[in-house]
C-alpha positions in Angstrom: 47.2 19.6 72.0 50.5 17.2 72.2 47.3 14.1 72.8 46.2 15.4 69.9 49.3 14.8 68.3 49.7 11.3 69.7 46.8 10.4 68.5 47.6 11.5 64.9 51.0 9.4 65.4 49.1 5.9 66.2 46.4 6.0 63.7 49.0 6.8 60.8 51.4 4.3 62.1 48.1 1.9 62.1 47.2 2.6 58.6 50.2 2.3 57.1 51.6 -0.8 59.3 54.9 1.4 60.1 56.5 4.5 61.9 58.5 5.4 59.3 55.7 5.9 56.9 53.8 7.2 59.4 56.6 10.1 59.8 56.7 10.4 56.0 53.0 11.5 56.1 52.9 13.5 59.1 56.1 15.2 57.7 58.0 14.7 61.2 60.4 12.7 62.2 60.3 8.6 63.1 62.0 9.5 66.8 58.8 11.7 67.0 56.0 9.7 66.1 57.6 6.9 68.5 57.9 9.0 71.1 54.2 9.9 70.7 53.2 6.7 70.8 55.6 5.8 73.4 53.8 8.7 75.5 50.0 6.9 75.0 51.7 3.6 76.2 52.9 4.7 79.3 49.7 7.2 80.1 47.5 3.9 79.8 50.1 1.3 81.1 50.1 -1.1 78.7 51.6 -1.6 75.3 49.7 -0.4 72.0 51.7 -1.8 69.0 53.7 -4.4 69.0 57.6 -3.0 67.0 59.2 -5.4 64.4 61.5 -5.5 61.6 58.3 -6.0 59.3 56.8 -2.8 60.2 54.2 -2.3 63.5 51.5 -4.2 64.6 48.2 -3.4 66.8 47.8 -5.3 70.1 44.2 -5.6 71.3 44.9 -2.7 73.8 46.4 -0.3 70.6 42.9 -1.1 69.0 40.6 0.3 71.9 42.5 3.4 71.6 42.9 3.5 67.5 39.1 2.8 68.0 39.0 6.0 70.2 41.4 8.1 68.5 40.1 7.5 65.1 36.3 9.0 66.6 38.5 12.4 68.0 39.8 13.0 65.0 36.7 12.7 62.9 35.1 14.8 65.3 38.2 18.2 64.7 37.8 17.6 60.8 33.9 17.9 61.6 34.8 20.9 63.5 37.3 22.7 61.3 35.0 21.9 58.8 32.3 23.7 60.5 34.2 27.1 61.5 35.4 26.9 58.1 32.1 27.1 56.2 30.6 30.4 58.2 33.0 31.5 56.0 32.0 30.5 52.6 29.4 30.1 50.6 27.5 27.4 49.3 27.5 28.0 45.6 29.8 27.5 43.0 31.9 24.2 42.2 32.3 21.0 43.8 34.4 17.7 42.2 33.7 14.6 43.8 35.3 11.0 42.6 33.4 8.4 44.0 33.4 4.2 43.7 31.0 2.8 40.5 28.7 1.2 42.2 27.6 4.3 44.9 27.9 7.0 42.0 25.3 4.7 40.4 22.9 4.0 42.6 23.5 5.6 46.2 24.5 9.2 45.5 21.5 9.5 42.3 19.2 11.1 45.3 21.8 12.7 46.6 22.1 14.8 43.8 18.3 15.0 42.7 18.2 16.8 46.3 21.2 19.3 46.7 19.9 20.1 42.5 17.1 21.3 44.1 17.7 22.7 46.9 20.9 24.4 46.1 20.9 25.3 41.9 23.4 27.3 42.1 25.6 24.7 43.8 27.2 22.1 41.1 28.6 19.1 41.6 31.0 17.3 39.3 31.3 13.9 39.6 33.6 12.1 38.6 33.7 8.0 38.9 36.5 6.2 39.9 37.8 2.8 41.5 41.3 4.3 41.6 43.5 4.4 45.1 44.9 7.2 44.7 44.7 11.0 46.3 41.4 13.9 45.7 44.4 15.7 44.0 45.6 13.2 41.9 42.1 12.5 40.6 42.2 16.6 40.4 38.9 16.6 42.7 38.4 18.2 45.8 36.9 15.2 47.4 37.1 11.2 47.1 34.9 8.7 48.8 37.3 5.4 48.6 35.6 2.0 50.1 38.1 -0.4 51.2 39.2 -2.2 54.2 41.8 -0.4 55.1 42.0 3.0 55.7 43.8 5.4 53.2 47.3 7.2 53.9 46.8 10.5 52.5 44.9 13.8 53.1 42.0 14.7 55.5 40.4 11.8 56.2 37.3 11.0 57.6 35.1 7.0 58.0 32.1 8.1 57.5 30.2 3.8 57.4 31.0 0.1 57.3 29.8 -1.3 53.7 28.0 -4.9 55.0 30.0 -7.4 52.1 27.7 -10.6 50.9 29.2 -13.5 49.9 26.5 -14.6 46.6 25.8 -17.5 43.6 23.0 -18.4 41.1 21.0 -21.3 43.1 21.6 -23.4 40.1 25.5 -23.3 40.0 25.0 -24.5 43.4 22.8 -27.2 43.2 25.5 -28.3 40.9 28.3 -28.1 42.9 27.0 -28.6 46.0 26.6 -25.4 48.7 29.7 -25.5 50.9 29.2 -26.1 55.0 32.6 -25.2 56.1 34.8 -21.6 55.5 37.9 -24.1 54.2 35.4 -25.7 51.8 34.5 -22.7 50.1 38.3 -22.9 48.1 36.1 -26.0 45.6 34.2 -23.3 44.2 35.1 -21.0 41.5 35.6 -17.1 42.2 34.8 -14.8 40.5 37.4 -11.7 41.5 37.3 -7.8 40.7 39.8 -6.8 38.5 43.5 -9.0 38.4 45.2 -9.5 42.1 47.2 -12.4 41.2 48.0 -12.5 45.6 44.2 -12.7 46.8 43.9 -16.0 47.5 41.2 -15.3 50.2 38.6 -13.3 52.0 39.2 -11.9 55.3 35.8 -12.3 57.6 33.7 -10.8 60.1 35.6 -12.9 62.7 38.9 -11.6 62.3 39.4 -14.9 60.7 40.3 -16.3 56.2 37.9 -17.6 54.3 39.9 -19.3 51.4 39.2 -18.8 47.8 40.1 -20.7 44.5 40.1 -17.5 41.6 38.8 -18.7 38.5 38.8 -15.4 36.3 38.5 -11.6 37.3 36.0 -9.3 36.4 36.7 -5.1 35.2 33.4 -4.1 36.9 31.4 -4.8 39.2 28.4 -5.2 36.7 30.2 -8.0 35.2 30.8 -9.9 38.3 27.3 -10.2 38.7 26.2 -11.0 35.5 28.9 -14.1 35.4 27.5 -15.0 38.4 23.8 -15.1 37.1 25.1 -17.4 34.4 26.2 -19.2 37.2 29.2 -19.5 36.6 30.9 -19.2 40.3 30.7 -17.0 43.9 31.6 -13.5 44.0 31.9 -10.8 47.2 29.8 -7.5 46.3 27.9 -5.1 48.5 25.0 -5.2 49.7 23.0 -2.8 48.8 23.9 -3.5 45.1 22.3 -6.9 44.7 19.9 -6.8 47.6 17.3 -7.0 45.7 18.5 -9.7 43.8 18.7 -11.9 47.0 15.1 -10.6 48.4 13.5 -12.4 45.0 15.6 -15.5 45.0 17.4 -15.1 41.5 20.7 -15.0 43.9 21.4 -16.5 47.3 23.9 -16.1 49.7 27.2 -18.2 50.1 27.3 -19.8 53.6 25.9 -16.5 55.7 26.9 -17.8 59.0 30.4 -17.1 58.4 30.3 -13.3 56.9 33.0 -11.8 55.6 34.0 -8.6 56.5 32.7 -5.1 55.9 35.2 -2.3 54.1 34.6 0.6 55.5 33.7 4.0 52.7 35.8 7.1 53.8 35.7 10.7 53.0 39.2 12.1 51.5 39.8 15.9 51.4 42.4 17.6 49.4 44.7 20.1 50.6 43.6 24.0 49.7 39.4 23.3 49.7 38.5 25.6 53.0 37.2 27.9 50.8 34.6 25.2 49.8 34.1 24.0 52.8 30.3 25.2 53.0 29.8 22.8 49.6 31.3 20.1 51.4 29.3 20.4 54.2 25.9 20.2 51.9 27.2 17.4 50.5 28.6 15.3 53.5 25.5 16.1 55.5 23.4 15.0 52.4 25.0 11.7 52.0 25.4 10.5 55.2 21.6 10.8 55.5 21.0 8.8 52.6 23.5 5.7 53.8 21.5 6.3 56.9 18.6 4.9 54.7 20.1 2.4 52.3 20.7 -0.8 53.6 23.7 -2.8 53.6 25.3 0.5 55.7 26.3 1.2 59.0 26.8 4.6 60.0 30.3 5.1 61.5 30.2 6.8 65.3 29.6 10.5 64.9 28.1 9.9 61.9 25.0 8.9 63.1 22.7 12.4 64.5 22.3 13.1 60.4 20.3 10.1 60.2 16.6 11.5 59.1 14.2 11.2 61.6 
């Protein structure tokens, strides 16, 4: 259990970027978090985090331990859910908040199957891209797509969502196809919502791709419409645009330098133990659907949910 507490401290510090923020999240003292991480460093004989005035940074060894720590914590969370599910009923209401694009595509067959198999299970779906805890959204579960792990609640990583940089062929014919990450900045970038601090996109190899924001769109559908209208380039999930890539209506920009994926997390509100069976039913079917959708890479520990 001491090792489990240490892994929780390391994972929370990595998500939060500081020891003090991790302590507030875990409701323990900052020295306790520091001692937990120091104990792991002594056990493995390597430095896991670099402590600085502006927070912490993970070392290469720290990233490796963090990867395994997330697997262990996710396994514990699944065990807790499975044990609670033995005592709960599959019937009743389950409220779920889900990102817009996933709610309108991936989750549709999931809800159809669950309605057929469990007619007394009522799932209330709320489409939301808000960065809020499930309790703040008034739901039992929240699916969140982001590049950094969410900080609050019981969290389980389900998959990575492949992102793709796209443009209309006519637009690229007019302005030229970039041959390097640096040259992407010469194109007009269509941003999702307004973020004045966004000046680059993270790449899968850990580097950054500079961008020049032309304007912001408040909905993914509007971003895609702008691309198809030859107004610029943008980044969207592959599952959302793959059919248009297949037909050639849009094309991938600089495919040799793919941008970083976003992780898909499941966040569970406190006090949902009475609904654990409903949670387990939904998650198993949802992860199975992710496994057959192009553009998702299931997280370690979720692979067994893939249909045979």
